[in-house]
C-alpha positions as a LaTeX table, in Angstrom:
\begin{tabular}{lrrr}
\hline
Residue & $x$ (\AA) & $y$ (\AA) & $z$ (\AA) \\
\hline
Pro1 & $-169.88$ & $-217.22$ & 49.40 \\
Asn2 & $-169.60$ & $-217.25$ & 45.82 \\
Gln3 & $-167.85$ & $-213.78$ & 45.64 \\
Val4 & $-165.48$ & $-215.26$ & 48.00 \\
Asn5 & $-164.94$ & $-218.11$ & 45.93 \\
Asn6 & $-164.70$ & $-216.45$ & 42.33 \\
Val7 & $-162.27$ & $-214.00$ & 43.55 \\
Leu8 & $-160.26$ & $-215.25$ & 46.07 \\
Gly9 & $-160.57$ & $-218.77$ & 45.45 \\
Phe10 & $-160.95$ & $-220.33$ & 41.68 \\
Pro11 & $-158.55$ & $-218.17$ & 40.33 \\
Tyr12 & $-155.58$ & $-218.82$ & 42.18 \\
Ile13 & $-156.61$ & $-222.62$ & 43.06 \\
Phe14 & $-156.76$ & $-223.41$ & 39.33 \\
Arg15 & $-153.51$ & $-221.70$ & 38.83 \\
Gly16 & $-151.66$ & $-223.82$ & 41.45 \\
Ala17 & $-153.47$ & $-226.79$ & 39.85 \\
Leu18 & $-152.07$ & $-226.05$ & 36.11 \\
Asp19 & $-148.93$ & $-225.34$ & 36.96 \\
Val20 & $-148.33$ & $-228.80$ & 38.01 \\
Arg21 & $-150.51$ & $-230.15$ & 35.35 \\
Ala22 & $-153.15$ & $-231.64$ & 38.09 \\
Thr23 & $-155.42$ & $-234.56$ & 37.08 \\
Glu24 & $-157.97$ & $-233.50$ & 39.03 \\
Ile25 & $-159.15$ & $-230.53$ & 41.69 \\
Asn26 & $-159.69$ & $-232.93$ & 44.97 \\
Glu27 & $-160.59$ & $-232.14$ & 48.64 \\
Ala28 & $-157.18$ & $-231.10$ & 49.98 \\
Met29 & $-156.32$ & $-228.91$ & 47.45 \\
Lys30 & $-159.42$ & $-227.06$ & 48.04 \\
Leu31 & $-158.65$ & $-227.25$ & 52.26 \\
Ala32 & $-155.06$ & $-226.16$ & 51.11 \\
Ala33 & $-156.51$ & $-222.62$ & 49.65 \\
Val34 & $-158.49$ & $-222.04$ & 52.44 \\
His35 & $-155.72$ & $-222.85$ & 55.07 \\
Ala36 & $-153.68$ & $-220.52$ & 53.00 \\
Leu37 & $-156.26$ & $-217.72$ & 52.99 \\
Ala38 & $-156.56$ & $-218.28$ & 56.81 \\
Glu39 & $-152.88$ & $-217.76$ & 57.42 \\
Leu40 & $-152.42$ & $-214.78$ & 54.87 \\
Thr41 & $-156.02$ & $-213.21$ & 56.74 \\
Lys42 & $-153.13$ & $-212.93$ & 60.19 \\
Asp43 & $-150.16$ & $-211.81$ & 58.82 \\
Ala44 & $-149.47$ & $-207.62$ & 58.25 \\
Val45 & $-151.48$ & $-206.00$ & 55.59 \\
Pro46 & $-149.97$ & $-204.24$ & 52.89 \\
Asp47 & $-149.75$ & $-200.82$ & 52.71 \\
Met48 & $-151.22$ & $-201.29$ & 48.94 \\
Val49 & $-154.17$ & $-202.80$ & 50.33 \\
Asn50 & $-154.47$ & $-200.20$ & 53.30 \\
Arg51 & $-154.56$ & $-197.44$ & 50.88 \\
Ala52 & $-157.18$ & $-198.84$ & 48.60 \\
Tyr53 & $-159.16$ & $-199.33$ & 51.55 \\
Ala54 & $-158.66$ & $-195.85$ & 52.79 \\
Asp55 & $-158.30$ & $-197.73$ & 56.49 \\
Asn56 & $-155.19$ & $-198.26$ & 57.86 \\
Thr57 & $-156.91$ & $-200.41$ & 61.11 \\
Leu58 & $-156.96$ & $-203.78$ & 59.30 \\
Ser59 & $-156.06$ & $-206.24$ & 61.20 \\
Phe60 & $-157.25$ & $-209.73$ & 61.86 \\
Gly61 & $-160.86$ & $-209.59$ & 63.84 \\
Arg62 & $-164.31$ & $-209.27$ & 63.45 \\
Thr63 & $-164.19$ & $-206.79$ & 60.68 \\
Tyr64 & $-161.14$ & $-208.75$ & 58.58 \\
Leu65 & $-162.02$ & $-212.64$ & 58.76 \\
Ile66 & $-160.83$ & $-212.90$ & 54.77 \\
Pro67 & $-157.65$ & $-211.41$ & 52.79 \\
Lys68 & $-159.12$ & $-208.57$ & 50.89 \\
Pro69 & $-159.06$ & $-209.04$ & 46.62 \\
Leu70 & $-156.60$ & $-206.26$ & 45.97 \\
Asp71 & $-153.99$ & $-207.93$ & 47.96 \\
Pro72 & $-150.87$ & $-209.09$ & 45.55 \\
Arg73 & $-149.97$ & $-211.30$ & 48.02 \\
Leu74 & $-152.62$ & $-213.76$ & 47.12 \\
Ile75 & $-150.93$ & $-215.11$ & 44.41 \\
Thr76 & $-147.93$ & $-216.03$ & 45.50 \\
Ala77 & $-149.78$ & $-217.70$ & 49.11 \\
Val78 & $-152.54$ & $-219.42$ & 47.46 \\
Ser79 & $-151.74$ & $-221.33$ & 44.38 \\
Pro80 & $-147.95$ & $-222.56$ & 45.51 \\
Ala81 & $-149.90$ & $-224.19$ & 48.71 \\
Val82 & $-152.53$ & $-225.39$ & 45.84 \\
Ala83 & $-149.81$ & $-227.02$ & 43.96 \\
Lys84 & $-148.12$ & $-228.87$ & 46.94 \\
Ala85 & $-151.38$ & $-230.35$ & 48.26 \\
Ala86 & $-151.69$ & $-231.13$ & 44.11 \\
Met87 & $-148.13$ & $-233.42$ & 44.68 \\
Glu88 & $-148.68$ & $-234.77$ & 48.39 \\
Ser89 & $-152.11$ & $-235.78$ & 47.27 \\
Gly90 & $-150.82$ & $-237.98$ & 44.17 \\
Val91 & $-152.40$ & $-235.95$ & 41.27 \\
Ala92 & $-150.04$ & $-233.54$ & 39.84 \\
Arg93 & $-148.05$ & $-234.97$ & 36.74 \\
Arg94 & $-145.04$ & $-232.10$ & 36.86 \\
Pro95 & $-144.24$ & $-231.80$ & 40.42 \\
Ile96 & $-142.19$ & $-228.28$ & 40.96 \\
Thr97 & $-138.69$ & $-228.56$ & 42.80 \\
Asp98 & $-137.65$ & $-224.90$ & 43.04 \\
Trp99 & $-140.55$ & $-223.00$ & 45.29 \\
Gln100 & $-138.50$ & $-219.73$ & 45.05 \\
Ala101 & $-138.16$ & $-219.59$ & 41.44 \\
Tyr102 & $-142.12$ & $-220.72$ & 41.16 \\
Glu103 & $-143.36$ & $-218.07$ & 43.53 \\
Asp104 & $-140.64$ & $-215.20$ & 41.16 \\
Glu105 & $-142.56$ & $-216.99$ & 38.16 \\
Leu106 & $-146.06$ & $-215.70$ & 40.01 \\
Arg107 & $-145.37$ & $-212.17$ & 40.78 \\
Ser108 & $-143.67$ & $-211.65$ & 37.22 \\
Arg109 & $-147.44$ & $-212.63$ & 36.17 \\
Leu110 & $-148.50$ & $-209.32$ & 37.93 \\
Gly111 & $-146.42$ & $-207.00$ & 35.51 \\
Val112 & $-143.13$ & $-205.91$ & 36.98 \\
Asn113 & $-139.74$ & $-207.91$ & 37.31 \\
Gln114 & $-139.46$ & $-207.94$ & 40.31 \\
Lys115 & $-136.64$ & $-211.14$ & 40.13 \\
Leu116 & $-133.85$ & $-208.57$ & 41.23 \\
Leu117 & $-136.07$ & $-207.45$ & 44.24 \\
Asn118 & $-137.03$ & $-211.08$ & 45.25 \\
Arg119 & $-133.26$ & $-211.71$ & 45.57 \\
Ile120 & $-132.86$ & $-209.01$ & 47.81 \\
Thr121 & $-135.22$ & $-209.77$ & 49.68 \\
Ser122 & $-134.69$ & $-213.52$ & 49.93 \\
Ala123 & $-131.06$ & $-212.42$ & 51.02 \\
Ala124 & $-132.23$ & $-210.44$ & 53.78 \\
Lys125 & $-134.18$ & $-212.96$ & 55.77 \\
Ser126 & $-131.18$ & $-215.24$ & 55.57 \\
Glu127 & $-129.53$ & $-213.22$ & 58.32 \\
Pro128 & $-132.08$ & $-210.70$ & 59.29 \\
Lys129 & $-130.21$ & $-207.60$ & 60.81 \\
Arg130 & $-130.81$ & $-204.27$ & 63.00 \\
Val131 & $-132.06$ & $-201.65$ & 61.51 \\
Val132 & $-132.24$ & $-198.42$ & 63.12 \\
Phe133 & $-134.75$ & $-195.80$ & 62.22 \\
Ala134 & $-134.95$ & $-191.97$ & 62.94 \\
Glu135 & $-138.16$ & $-191.27$ & 62.57 \\
Gly136 & $-139.80$ & $-194.20$ & 64.47 \\
Asp137 & $-143.23$ & $-192.49$ & 65.38 \\
Thr138 & $-144.37$ & $-191.99$ & 62.39 \\
Tyr139 & $-146.93$ & $-194.02$ & 60.84 \\
Lys140 & $-144.97$ & $-194.65$ & 57.79 \\
Ile141 & $-142.40$ & $-196.56$ & 59.46 \\
Leu142 & $-144.45$ & $-198.03$ & 62.25 \\
Lys143 & $-145.98$ & $-199.91$ & 59.60 \\
Ala144 & $-143.61$ & $-200.70$ & 57.58 \\
Ala145 & $-141.67$ & $-202.39$ & 60.90 \\
Gln146 & $-144.58$ & $-204.32$ & 61.10 \\
Ile147 & $-143.63$ & $-205.82$ & 58.19 \\
Leu148 & $-140.45$ & $-206.27$ & 58.38 \\
Val149 & $-140.95$ & $-208.38$ & 61.65 \\
Ser150 & $-144.08$ & $-210.04$ & 60.34 \\
Glu151 & $-141.62$ & $-211.15$ & 56.91 \\
Asp152 & $-138.91$ & $-211.83$ & 58.79 \\
Ile153 & $-136.57$ & $-209.22$ & 56.72 \\
Ala154 & $-135.29$ & $-206.84$ & 59.91 \\
Arg155 & $-134.79$ & $-206.21$ & 63.85 \\
Pro156 & $-136.47$ & $-202.83$ & 63.68 \\
Ile157 & $-135.17$ & $-200.44$ & 66.11 \\
Leu158 & $-137.52$ & $-197.20$ & 66.18 \\
Leu159 & $-136.22$ & $-194.09$ & 67.78 \\
Gly160 & $-139.04$ & $-191.56$ & 68.86 \\
Asn161 & $-141.70$ & $-190.47$ & 71.22 \\
Gln162 & $-143.10$ & $-193.14$ & 73.39 \\
Ala163 & $-146.20$ & $-191.63$ & 73.97 \\
Lys164 & $-146.89$ & $-190.30$ & 70.12 \\
Ile165 & $-145.82$ & $-194.54$ & 68.98 \\
Lys166 & $-148.22$ & $-196.00$ & 71.82 \\
Gln167 & $-151.03$ & $-193.33$ & 69.92 \\
Leu168 & $-150.42$ & $-194.39$ & 66.38 \\
Val169 & $-150.21$ & $-198.10$ & 67.74 \\
Ala170 & $-153.38$ & $-197.87$ & 69.12 \\
Ala171 & $-155.01$ & $-195.94$ & 65.98 \\
Asn172 & $-153.89$ & $-198.10$ & 63.24 \\
Asn173 & $-154.14$ & $-201.42$ & 65.02 \\
Leu174 & $-150.44$ & $-201.98$ & 64.34 \\
Asp175 & $-148.62$ & $-204.94$ & 66.06 \\
Leu176 & $-144.79$ & $-203.86$ & 66.89 \\
Thr177 & $-144.02$ & $-207.05$ & 68.47 \\
Gly178 & $-139.97$ & $-207.88$ & 67.53 \\
Cys179 & $-139.12$ & $-204.08$ & 67.63 \\
Thr180 & $-137.49$ & $-202.14$ & 69.76 \\
Ile181 & $-138.99$ & $-198.68$ & 70.77 \\
Leu182 & $-136.13$ & $-196.14$ & 72.29 \\
Asp183 & $-137.37$ & $-192.51$ & 73.72 \\
Ile184 & $-133.34$ & $-190.66$ & 73.27 \\
Ser185 & $-134.81$ & $-187.94$ & 75.67 \\
Gln186 & $-134.94$ & $-190.66$ & 78.01 \\
Glu187 & $-131.64$ & $-192.52$ & 77.12 \\
Asp188 & $-129.06$ & $-189.92$ & 79.24 \\
Glu189 & $-126.47$ & $-191.90$ & 80.27 \\
Gln190 & $-126.42$ & $-193.38$ & 76.67 \\
Arg191 & $-126.23$ & $-190.02$ & 75.35 \\
Gln192 & $-123.78$ & $-188.51$ & 77.22 \\
Gln193 & $-121.68$ & $-191.95$ & 76.29 \\
Phe194 & $-122.15$ & $-191.03$ & 72.25 \\
Ala195 & $-121.95$ & $-187.21$ & 73.10 \\
Glu196 & $-118.23$ & $-188.22$ & 74.42 \\
Gln197 & $-117.43$ & $-190.46$ & 71.27 \\
Leu198 & $-118.15$ & $-188.07$ & 68.87 \\
Phe199 & $-116.54$ & $-185.26$ & 70.45 \\
Gln200 & $-113.06$ & $-187.66$ & 70.33 \\
Lys201 & $-114.10$ & $-188.24$ & 66.60 \\
Arg202 & $-114.65$ & $-184.44$ & 65.40 \\
Gln203 & $-112.85$ & $-182.54$ & 68.54 \\
Arg204 & $-110.35$ & $-181.58$ & 65.92 \\
Lys205 & $-112.89$ & $-180.48$ & 63.16 \\
Gly206 & $-114.69$ & $-177.57$ & 65.34 \\
Val207 & $-116.93$ & $-179.91$ & 67.35 \\
Thr208 & $-116.98$ & $-179.14$ & 71.15 \\
Leu209 & $-117.92$ & $-181.51$ & 74.42 \\
Tyr210 & $-121.27$ & $-179.17$ & 74.46 \\
Glu211 & $-122.02$ & $-178.85$ & 70.81 \\
Ala212 & $-121.46$ & $-182.82$ & 70.51 \\
Gln213 & $-123.83$ & $-183.43$ & 73.69 \\
Arg214 & $-126.40$ & $-181.17$ & 71.90 \\
Leu215 & $-126.17$ & $-183.16$ & 68.37 \\
Leu216 & $-126.89$ & $-186.35$ & 70.53 \\
Arg217 & $-130.57$ & $-184.75$ & 71.19 \\
Glu218 & $-130.89$ & $-185.28$ & 67.47 \\
Arg219 & $-132.64$ & $-188.61$ & 66.46 \\
Asn220 & $-129.84$ & $-188.59$ & 63.49 \\
Tyr221 & $-126.73$ & $-188.07$ & 65.54 \\
Tyr222 & $-128.20$ & $-190.90$ & 67.76 \\
Gly223 & $-129.26$ & $-193.47$ & 65.10 \\
Ser224 & $-125.45$ & $-192.66$ & 63.43 \\
Met225 & $-123.69$ & $-193.34$ & 67.00 \\
Met226 & $-125.48$ & $-196.50$ & 67.12 \\
Leu227 & $-124.51$ & $-198.08$ & 64.14 \\
Glu228 & $-121.02$ & $-196.26$ & 64.61 \\
Ser229 & $-120.68$ & $-198.29$ & 68.23 \\
Gly230 & $-122.35$ & $-201.15$ & 66.89 \\
Gln231 & $-125.37$ & $-201.41$ & 68.76 \\
Ala232 & $-127.05$ & $-201.57$ & 65.43 \\
Asp233 & $-126.14$ & $-202.86$ & 61.94 \\
Ala234 & $-127.68$ & $-200.28$ & 59.33 \\
Phe235 & $-129.38$ & $-197.12$ & 59.71 \\
Ile236 & $-132.10$ & $-195.46$ & 57.89 \\
Thr237 & $-133.64$ & $-192.01$ & 57.69 \\
Gly238 & $-135.02$ & $-189.16$ & 55.42 \\
Leu239 & $-138.79$ & $-189.55$ & 55.36 \\
Thr240 & $-139.82$ & $-186.51$ & 57.06 \\
Lys241 & $-136.35$ & $-184.23$ & 56.23 \\
Asp242 & $-134.72$ & $-182.78$ & 53.18 \\
Tyr243 & $-132.16$ & $-184.90$ & 52.16 \\
Ser244 & $-129.05$ & $-182.83$ & 52.63 \\
Lys245 & $-130.14$ & $-182.49$ & 56.03 \\
Ser246 & $-130.71$ & $-186.02$ & 56.57 \\
Ile247 & $-127.34$ & $-187.24$ & 54.89 \\
Ala248 & $-125.20$ & $-184.78$ & 56.86 \\
Pro249 & $-124.69$ & $-186.32$ & 60.63 \\
Ala250 & $-124.18$ & $-189.49$ & 58.59 \\
Leu251 & $-121.12$ & $-188.05$ & 56.71 \\
Arg252 & $-120.25$ & $-186.75$ & 59.79 \\
Val253 & $-120.23$ & $-189.93$ & 62.01 \\
Ile254 & $-119.65$ & $-192.69$ & 59.83 \\
Gly255 & $-117.53$ & $-190.82$ & 56.95 \\
Val256 & $-116.90$ & $-193.03$ & 54.01 \\
Glu257 & $-115.23$ & $-196.20$ & 53.26 \\
Ala258 & $-111.72$ & $-196.40$ & 52.41 \\
Gly259 & $-110.24$ & $-195.00$ & 49.14 \\
Val260 & $-113.61$ & $-193.30$ & 48.14 \\
Gln261 & $-113.51$ & $-189.63$ & 47.20 \\
Arg262 & $-117.41$ & $-189.01$ & 47.41 \\
Val263 & $-120.90$ & $-190.58$ & 48.15 \\
Ala264 & $-123.46$ & $-191.15$ & 45.16 \\
Ser265 & $-126.80$ & $-192.18$ & 45.10 \\
Met266 & $-128.62$ & $-195.03$ & 42.78 \\
Tyr267 & $-132.34$ & $-195.88$ & 42.10 \\
Ile268 & $-133.09$ & $-198.93$ & 40.87 \\
Ile269 & $-135.94$ & $-198.98$ & 38.05 \\
Gln270 & $-137.61$ & $-201.76$ & 38.38 \\
His271 & $-139.81$ & $-202.50$ & 34.60 \\
Lys272 & $-141.18$ & $-205.26$ & 32.75 \\
Lys273 & $-137.88$ & $-204.65$ & 30.33 \\
Gly274 & $-135.98$ & $-205.55$ & 33.10 \\
Pro275 & $-134.27$ & $-203.87$ & 36.21 \\
Phe276 & $-132.44$ & $-200.81$ & 35.07 \\
Phe277 & $-129.93$ & $-198.31$ & 37.10 \\
Phe278 & $-129.67$ & $-194.56$ & 37.26 \\
Ala279 & $-127.24$ & $-192.46$ & 38.82 \\
Asp280 & $-126.49$ & $-190.05$ & 40.53 \\
Thr281 & $-129.75$ & $-188.99$ & 41.98 \\
Thr282 & $-129.63$ & $-186.69$ & 44.73 \\
Val283 & $-125.88$ & $-185.91$ & 46.06 \\
Asn284 & $-123.63$ & $-184.87$ & 43.26 \\
Ile285 & $-125.32$ & $-181.81$ & 41.85 \\
Asp286 & $-123.25$ & $-181.20$ & 38.90 \\
Pro287 & $-120.45$ & $-182.99$ & 39.19 \\
Thr288 & $-117.14$ & $-182.79$ & 36.96 \\
Ala289 & $-115.94$ & $-185.04$ & 34.43 \\
Glu290 & $-113.19$ & $-186.24$ & 37.28 \\
Glu291 & $-116.31$ & $-186.86$ & 39.67 \\
Leu292 & $-118.58$ & $-188.51$ & 37.56 \\
Val293 & $-115.50$ & $-191.19$ & 37.09 \\
Asp294 & $-116.14$ & $-191.20$ & 40.64 \\
Ile295 & $-120.07$ & $-192.27$ & 40.22 \\
Val296 & $-119.59$ & $-194.82$ & 37.06 \\
Gly297 & $-117.08$ & $-196.90$ & 39.72 \\
Leu298 & $-119.41$ & $-196.56$ & 42.59 \\
Thr299 & $-122.28$ & $-197.13$ & 40.30 \\
Ala300 & $-120.70$ & $-200.60$ & 38.67 \\
Arg301 & $-119.44$ & $-201.75$ & 41.81 \\
Arg302 & $-122.92$ & $-201.73$ & 43.28 \\
Val303 & $-124.87$ & $-203.16$ & 40.36 \\
Ser304 & $-122.44$ & $-206.18$ & 40.44 \\
Ser305 & $-123.09$ & $-206.27$ & 44.00 \\
Phe306 & $-126.86$ & $-207.19$ & 43.00 \\
Gly307 & $-125.71$ & $-209.77$ & 40.81 \\
Ser308 & $-125.84$ & $-207.70$ & 37.54 \\
Gln309 & $-123.59$ & $-206.95$ & 34.95 \\
Pro310 & $-123.29$ & $-203.24$ & 34.73 \\
Arg311 & $-123.82$ & $-202.34$ & 31.24 \\
Val312 & $-122.82$ & $-198.33$ & 31.61 \\
Ala313 & $-124.29$ & $-195.55$ & 29.49 \\
Met314 & $-122.76$ & $-191.56$ & 29.90 \\
Ile315 & $-126.15$ & $-190.07$ & 28.84 \\
Ser316 & $-126.39$ & $-186.72$ & 27.62 \\
Tyr317 & $-128.51$ & $-184.73$ & 24.55 \\
Ser318 & $-125.57$ & $-185.61$ & 22.18 \\
Asn319 & $-125.12$ & $-189.21$ & 20.57 \\
Phe320 & $-121.27$ & $-189.67$ & 19.97 \\
Gly321 & $-120.14$ & $-185.96$ & 19.19 \\
Ser322 & $-123.57$ & $-185.24$ & 17.05 \\
Asn323 & $-123.88$ & $-182.11$ & 19.07 \\
Val324 & $-121.44$ & $-179.37$ & 20.78 \\
Gly325 & $-121.72$ & $-177.69$ & 24.32 \\
Ala326 & $-120.50$ & $-178.23$ & 27.63 \\
Leu327 & $-122.77$ & $-180.56$ & 28.67 \\
Pro328 & $-121.34$ & $-183.16$ & 26.10 \\
Asp329 & $-118.19$ & $-182.49$ & 26.13 \\
Lys330 & $-118.19$ & $-183.36$ & 30.16 \\
Met331 & $-119.58$ & $-186.71$ & 29.41 \\
Arg332 & $-117.62$ & $-187.34$ & 26.49 \\
Arg333 & $-114.31$ & $-186.29$ & 29.07 \\
Ala334 & $-115.75$ & $-188.87$ & 31.49 \\
Thr335 & $-116.65$ & $-191.98$ & 29.27 \\
Glu336 & $-112.82$ & $-191.25$ & 28.21 \\
Leu337 & $-111.55$ & $-191.13$ & 31.92 \\
Ala338 & $-113.55$ & $-193.78$ & 32.83 \\
Lys339 & $-112.60$ & $-196.24$ & 30.11 \\
Gly340 & $-109.16$ & $-195.35$ & 31.50 \\
Leu341 & $-109.65$ & $-196.44$ & 34.86 \\
Tyr342 & $-112.16$ & $-199.33$ & 33.90 \\
Pro343 & $-110.70$ & $-200.70$ & 31.21 \\
Asp344 & $-112.85$ & $-203.86$ & 31.43 \\
Leu345 & $-116.08$ & $-202.62$ & 32.22 \\
Leu346 & $-119.02$ & $-202.39$ & 29.41 \\
Leu347 & $-119.26$ & $-198.61$ & 29.22 \\
Asp348 & $-119.42$ & $-196.11$ & 26.03 \\
Gly349 & $-120.98$ & $-192.76$ & 25.53 \\
Glu350 & $-121.70$ & $-190.11$ & 25.40 \\
Met351 & $-125.04$ & $-190.57$ & 24.31 \\
Gln352 & $-128.70$ & $-190.13$ & 24.49 \\
Ala353 & $-131.30$ & $-192.15$ & 26.68 \\
Asn354 & $-132.92$ & $-193.78$ & 23.69 \\
Thr355 & $-129.66$ & $-194.92$ & 22.31 \\
Ala356 & $-128.58$ & $-196.47$ & 24.99 \\
Leu357 & $-131.87$ & $-198.36$ & 25.37 \\
Asn358 & $-133.07$ & $-199.63$ & 22.76 \\
Arg359 & $-130.82$ & $-202.02$ & 20.95 \\
Asp360 & $-132.22$ & $-202.30$ & 17.42 \\
Leu361 & $-131.90$ & $-198.47$ & 17.02 \\
Met362 & $-127.83$ & $-198.65$ & 18.46 \\
Arg363 & $-127.32$ & $-201.76$ & 16.40 \\
Glu364 & $-128.41$ & $-199.86$ & 12.90 \\
Gln365 & $-126.73$ & $-196.77$ & 14.10 \\
Tyr366 & $-124.09$ & $-197.16$ & 16.25 \\
Pro367 & $-122.62$ & $-200.60$ & 15.32 \\
Phe368 & $-119.02$ & $-199.74$ & 16.25 \\
Ser369 & $-120.48$ & $-199.16$ & 20.03 \\
Pro370 & $-119.74$ & $-201.84$ & 22.54 \\
Leu371 & $-122.84$ & $-201.46$ & 23.70 \\
Ala372 & $-124.49$ & $-202.35$ & 20.42 \\
Glu373 & $-125.71$ & $-205.75$ & 21.04 \\
Thr374 & $-126.68$ & $-205.54$ & 24.81 \\
Gly375 & $-127.88$ & $-202.42$ & 25.15 \\
Ala376 & $-126.87$ & $-200.49$ & 28.80 \\
Asn377 & $-128.68$ & $-200.99$ & 31.95 \\
Thr378 & $-126.76$ & $-198.73$ & 33.56 \\
Leu379 & $-127.27$ & $-194.87$ & 32.67 \\
Ile380 & $-125.37$ & $-192.42$ & 34.36 \\
Phe381 & $-126.02$ & $-188.67$ & 34.00 \\
Pro382 & $-124.75$ & $-185.51$ & 33.83 \\
Asn383 & $-126.23$ & $-183.90$ & 36.88 \\
Val384 & $-128.97$ & $-184.46$ & 39.99 \\
Glu385 & $-131.35$ & $-182.61$ & 37.50 \\
Ser386 & $-131.30$ & $-184.52$ & 34.86 \\
Gly387 & $-131.35$ & $-187.97$ & 36.86 \\
Asn388 & $-133.43$ & $-186.73$ & 39.41 \\
Ile389 & $-136.56$ & $-185.71$ & 36.58 \\
Ala390 & $-135.74$ & $-189.42$ & 35.10 \\
Tyr391 & $-136.32$ & $-191.96$ & 37.60 \\
Lys392 & $-139.84$ & $-189.87$ & 38.81 \\
Ile393 & $-141.39$ & $-189.42$ & 35.96 \\
Leu394 & $-140.56$ & $-193.12$ & 35.48 \\
Gln395 & $-142.36$ & $-194.04$ & 38.66 \\
Glu396 & $-145.69$ & $-191.45$ & 38.50 \\
Ile397 & $-146.34$ & $-192.46$ & 34.44 \\
Gly398 & $-144.04$ & $-195.00$ & 33.38 \\
Gly399 & $-145.10$ & $-198.46$ & 34.84 \\
Ala400 & $-141.86$ & $-198.44$ & 37.00 \\
Glu401 & $-141.19$ & $-199.00$ & 40.45 \\
Val402 & $-138.51$ & $-197.23$ & 42.02 \\
Ile403 & $-136.01$ & $-198.46$ & 44.28 \\
Gly404 & $-133.73$ & $-196.13$ & 46.38 \\
Pro405 & $-132.16$ & $-193.88$ & 46.51 \\
Ile406 & $-129.40$ & $-196.35$ & 47.20 \\
Leu407 & $-126.64$ & $-194.45$ & 48.87 \\
Met408 & $-123.09$ & $-195.72$ & 47.56 \\
Gly409 & $-119.76$ & $-194.75$ & 49.46 \\
Met410 & $-120.46$ & $-194.95$ & 53.26 \\
Arg411 & $-118.02$ & $-196.96$ & 55.02 \\
Lys412 & $-121.52$ & $-198.59$ & 57.09 \\
Pro413 & $-124.43$ & $-199.18$ & 55.99 \\
Val414 & $-126.75$ & $-195.49$ & 55.73 \\
His415 & $-129.40$ & $-194.56$ & 53.42 \\
Ile416 & $-131.81$ & $-191.89$ & 53.09 \\
Leu417 & $-135.22$ & $-192.51$ & 52.54 \\
Gln418 & $-136.95$ & $-190.64$ & 49.47 \\
Phe419 & $-139.24$ & $-187.29$ & 51.17 \\
Gly420 & $-142.75$ & $-189.06$ & 51.72 \\
Ala421 & $-141.31$ & $-192.72$ & 50.65 \\
Ser422 & $-144.26$ & $-194.97$ & 50.56 \\
Val423 & $-144.45$ & $-198.13$ & 53.36 \\
Arg424 & $-143.40$ & $-200.02$ & 50.42 \\
Glu425 & $-140.06$ & $-198.02$ & 49.48 \\
Ile426 & $-138.78$ & $-198.13$ & 53.28 \\
Val427 & $-139.85$ & $-202.05$ & 53.24 \\
Asn428 & $-137.29$ & $-202.32$ & 50.13 \\
Met429 & $-135.09$ & $-200.07$ & 51.35 \\
Thr430 & $-134.27$ & $-201.82$ & 54.45 \\
Ala431 & $-134.13$ & $-205.19$ & 52.81 \\
Ile432 & $-131.41$ & $-203.53$ & 50.97 \\
Ala433 & $-130.09$ & $-202.22$ & 53.86 \\
Val434 & $-129.51$ & $-205.62$ & 55.75 \\
Val435 & $-127.95$ & $-207.24$ & 52.65 \\
Asp436 & $-125.41$ & $-204.40$ & 53.26 \\
Ala437 & $-124.83$ & $-205.16$ & 56.74 \\
Gln438 & $-124.35$ & $-208.86$ & 56.08 \\
Lys439 & $-121.35$ & $-208.30$ & 53.76 \\
\hline
\end{tabular}
C-alpha cells in the first residue's frame, strides 16, 4: 500500500492540488484519485508499458489490478481528476477552465513538446473515421487498433487471416470490440467487383481483367479499392513491406490530387524546442531543383494545415554560396525558383542545418536572411539520403519523437508506415489519417 501511495498516488494528487492552489487535500480529492486509477486500469495498456514489462498480455484482471508506475497516462488521468474534485468540494483557489490546455501542459512536463500531436489527436476524436489496415493480422496493428477504439480516434478495418487474428488476440489478451475484420480470401464477390473497377480504371495502362483479379488478392490493392470506392475513409500500410512496394498500389488505384506533379513525404520531429518538419525523407531519391520546388509547395501547405507557419530552409553543406559543388548549386537554384513561385512563403537557402536551427548564429552571421529573426522549422533536404539519415539519428539518439512518414499529394488519405513502426507510431499516423479524411 505504501508503494502504491508513493508511486501512483501522492505525486499526482499533489500535482492536481497545487495546480488549483487547494487549501487542503480532502477525502473527495483522494477518492477522485482512486476512481481515476481504477478507470485507467480498464483502458487499453500503452505499448511502451507492454515493452517495459516484456508482457503483451496486460489487461484488467487478476494479474493487472492497478496501472504500472511507468504508464505515461497517469499524470493526465489522476491530476485533473484531483483538481476537479478540489474545485467541486470548494477548496480550490485557482479554478481551471480549459481542461484540454491543462492536460497539454501536464504532458509537456514529461519532456517532449506534444502540443501539435495533442491538437491532431483531439481533432481526430471529434469525428473518428474508418481506417483500413492492410496488415491487420500482425500484433502491432491489432494492438494499435485496440488503442484507437479505446481512445475513440478511429474505426479500424483490419484486413487479414481470420484464424491468425484470433490466435494473436487470444495470445496477447487483446480486445477488438469496435473493429471490423475482413479476410479478403473469403470476400469473393466484393473482390470480383473491385477487380472489374480496377480493370476499367487501368485497362489502357496495361492491366487486363485477369491481371486485375490477380492484383485484388493482394491486401494493398484491396485496401486501396476500399478507399477508392468509399468503403473506407483512409488507408494505412507499410508495416511489413518495403516502402516502394507499399506505395505502388495506392498510386495506381488512388492517384495524386489535381495539380500535383509528384508525391513526397514529411516527418514531424517532436522536440522540446518545438515541432520541426523534415522533407523529403522517403519518396524522391535525388530530386532536381524543379522537383524540390514541388516538394517545398507540398510541405509548406502540409505544415500550414497543422496550424504552424512554415519557415523553410533549403539544406546543404554550404551557407549562402560559401561552398561550390553540384549539390549547393541545386539547392541555390531551387531556392530561387521557390521564391519566385511562392513569394509569400518565408524561405531561404542554401544553408547548413545548424544555421537553419540556430537563430543566434543566423542573426550574427547572416542578418540579411528572412529567417534571421525566427529560424527555420521546416527543412527541405537535397535528397532522400540526407533527410532519411537526419531524422533517424534524431529518433535514436536525439531525444526526439518522430511522426511519419506523412505522405503528401495523394488524392485521398493514404499513409505508408515506417517499416517495423512501433504501436505508438501507428496510432499517431492513424490520427493524422483521420484528420486528413475529415477535410
